[in-house]
C-alpha positions as CSV (number, residue, x, y, z in Angstrom):
1,M,-0.2,0.2,0.1
2,R,3.0,2.5,0.6
3,N,4.4,2.0,-2.7
4,V,1.0,2.5,-4.5
5,I,0.4,5.9,-2.4
6,V,4.8,7.2,-3.2
7,F,4.4,5.5,-7.0
8,T,0.8,8.1,-7.4
9,I,2.8,11.0,-5.5
10,L,5.2,10.7,-8.0
11,V,3.9,10.2,-11.1
12,A,1.4,13.6,-9.7
13,A,4.9,15.3,-9.2
14,L,5.9,14.5,-12.7
15,G,3.0,15.5,-14.3
16,Y,3.5,18.8,-12.9
17,A,6.5,19.2,-13.3
18,W,5.9,18.5,-17.5
19,W,2.6,20.5,-17.3
20,S,4.9,23.6,-16.0
21,T,7.1,23.6,-18.1
22,N,5.1,23.1,-21.2
23,N,2.0,25.4,-20.5
24,T,2.5,29.4,-21.6
25,T,0.0,31.6,-21.1
26,V,-0.9,34.7,-22.6
27,A,-2.9,37.2,-20.6
28,D,-3.8,40.1,-22.9
29,K,-3.9,43.6,-21.2
30,T,-5.4,47.2,-22.1
31,S,-3.5,49.6,-23.5
32,S,-4.1,51.8,-20.8
33,V,-2.2,49.7,-18.0
34,Q,1.3,51.8,-18.4
35,A,4.1,49.8,-17.5
36,T,6.1,50.8,-14.1
37,D,8.9,52.3,-14.8
38,F,12.4,51.3,-12.7
39,T,15.9,51.4,-12.9
40,L,18.5,48.8,-12.5
41,P,22.7,48.3,-12.8
42,T,23.2,46.3,-15.9
43,L,25.0,43.1,-15.8
44,S,27.8,45.4,-18.0
45,G,27.4,47.8,-15.2
46,S,26.3,50.9,-15.9
47,D,22.3,51.6,-15.0
48,M,19.0,51.4,-17.1
49,S,15.6,52.7,-16.7
50,L,12.8,50.6,-18.7
51,S,11.4,53.9,-19.7
52,D,15.3,54.0,-22.1
53,T,12.7,51.7,-24.4
54,R,10.3,54.0,-24.9
55,G,9.2,54.3,-28.8
56,K,10.2,50.7,-29.5
57,V,7.9,47.3,-28.7
58,T,9.5,46.1,-25.6
59,I,9.8,42.7,-24.5
60,L,10.3,42.2,-20.9
61,N,11.8,39.2,-19.6
62,F,12.0,37.7,-16.5
63,W,14.4,34.7,-15.8
64,A,17.2,32.5,-14.5
65,S,20.6,30.6,-15.4
66,W,19.3,27.3,-13.9
67,C,15.5,27.5,-15.4
68,G,15.0,25.5,-17.8
69,P,12.1,27.1,-19.9
70,C,14.3,30.3,-19.8
71,Q,16.8,28.0,-21.4
72,Q,14.7,27.3,-24.0
73,E,13.5,30.5,-24.9
74,M,16.7,32.9,-24.8
75,P,17.8,31.8,-28.3
76,H,14.6,33.3,-29.5
77,F,15.0,36.7,-28.0
78,Q,17.7,37.1,-29.7
79,Q,16.4,36.3,-33.0
80,I,14.0,38.6,-32.5
81,V,16.8,41.2,-31.4
82,D,18.9,40.1,-34.3
83,T,15.7,40.9,-36.7
84,Y,14.0,43.9,-35.9
85,N,15.1,47.0,-34.9
86,D,12.3,48.6,-33.5
87,V,11.8,45.4,-30.7
88,S,14.0,45.7,-27.3
89,V,14.4,43.0,-25.3
90,V,14.9,43.7,-21.9
91,A,15.7,40.6,-19.8
92,V,15.7,41.0,-16.1
93,N,17.6,38.3,-13.8
94,V,16.5,37.6,-10.5
95,T,19.0,37.8,-9.2
96,T,17.8,37.1,-5.5
97,K,17.4,32.8,-7.0
98,D,20.5,33.1,-9.0
99,T,24.0,34.7,-9.3
100,K,26.0,37.3,-11.4
101,A,28.5,34.5,-12.0
102,D,25.7,32.3,-13.3
103,A,24.0,35.0,-15.1
104,K,27.4,35.9,-17.3
105,A,28.0,32.6,-17.8
106,F,24.8,32.0,-19.2
107,V,25.0,35.5,-21.5
108,A,28.4,34.3,-22.8
109,D,27.1,31.0,-23.2
110,Y,24.0,31.7,-25.6
111,G,26.1,35.4,-27.1
112,L,23.3,37.6,-25.8
113,T,23.5,41.3,-27.1
114,F,20.5,42.5,-25.6
115,P,20.7,44.4,-22.2
116,I,20.6,41.8,-18.7
117,L,19.2,43.8,-15.9
118,L,19.8,42.3,-12.1
119,D,16.9,42.9,-9.7
120,E,19.1,41.9,-7.0
121,T,17.0,42.9,-4.3
122,G,13.6,41.2,-6.0
123,D,12.0,44.2,-5.7
124,V,11.5,44.5,-9.5
125,S,10.0,40.9,-10.2
126,T,8.2,41.8,-7.5
127,M,5.8,44.3,-8.5
128,Y,5.6,42.4,-12.3
129,G,4.1,39.7,-10.3
130,A,7.2,37.4,-11.5
131,F,7.1,35.0,-9.0
132,S,7.2,32.5,-11.5
133,I,9.9,32.5,-14.5
134,P,10.0,33.0,-17.4
135,L,7.8,35.4,-17.0
136,T,7.7,38.2,-20.5
137,V,5.5,41.8,-20.7
138,I,5.1,42.9,-24.2
139,L,5.0,46.6,-24.6
140,T,3.8,49.2,-26.1
141,K,6.4,52.0,-28.3
142,D,4.6,54.3,-25.3
143,G,5.2,51.8,-23.2
144,H,1.8,50.1,-21.8
145,I,1.4,47.0,-21.3
146,A,-0.3,44.7,-24.2
147,H,0.7,40.8,-23.0
148,E,1.9,39.0,-20.4
149,I,3.0,35.7,-20.7
150,M,3.8,32.6,-18.3
151,G,6.1,30.4,-20.0
152,P,8.5,29.9,-22.5
153,L,7.9,31.7,-26.5
154,D,9.3,30.5,-29.2
155,T,10.2,33.0,-32.3
156,T,7.1,32.3,-34.3
157,Q,5.2,32.7,-30.5
158,L,7.0,36.4,-30.5
159,T,6.3,37.5,-33.6
160,A,2.6,37.0,-33.7
161,L,2.8,39.1,-30.0
162,I,4.7,41.5,-31.3
163,K,3.7,42.3,-35.0
164,P,0.8,44.2,-34.0
165,L,2.1,46.2,-32.1
166,Q,5.0,47.8,-34.5
């Protein structure tokens, strides 16, 4: 009987793990919701504000180096940066759950060229509700929230979300 209970719990846990890594949820927002501005240090040592991206459609992504779905989607963000000059990608590393060294190694391994911001206190991640990652927030050119997406994205999905905003 004990083995059956352990087996059932194991199957349920594995099922939930598979579901949570293969489930992407898109929430459309009204364009009247202005994204809250913030300033964070970048991996390169300077400071960057979200408002620095105004005038471009912005993909704001919350991630960590150990996150499997984050690892899956990062090459797709780089492809968007390489393809669209009028789209900004800003990746906020949830540094409270990661390390700066691991984030640097991740960026080097994936050849990422877009800004990587370090949320060392977790305040910005909390403000945007990034309690589970990856979380992606897509902003209009004037900084309004168009979409919030929980889970990994690929280039096709990203393109479909940003094209109407360009």
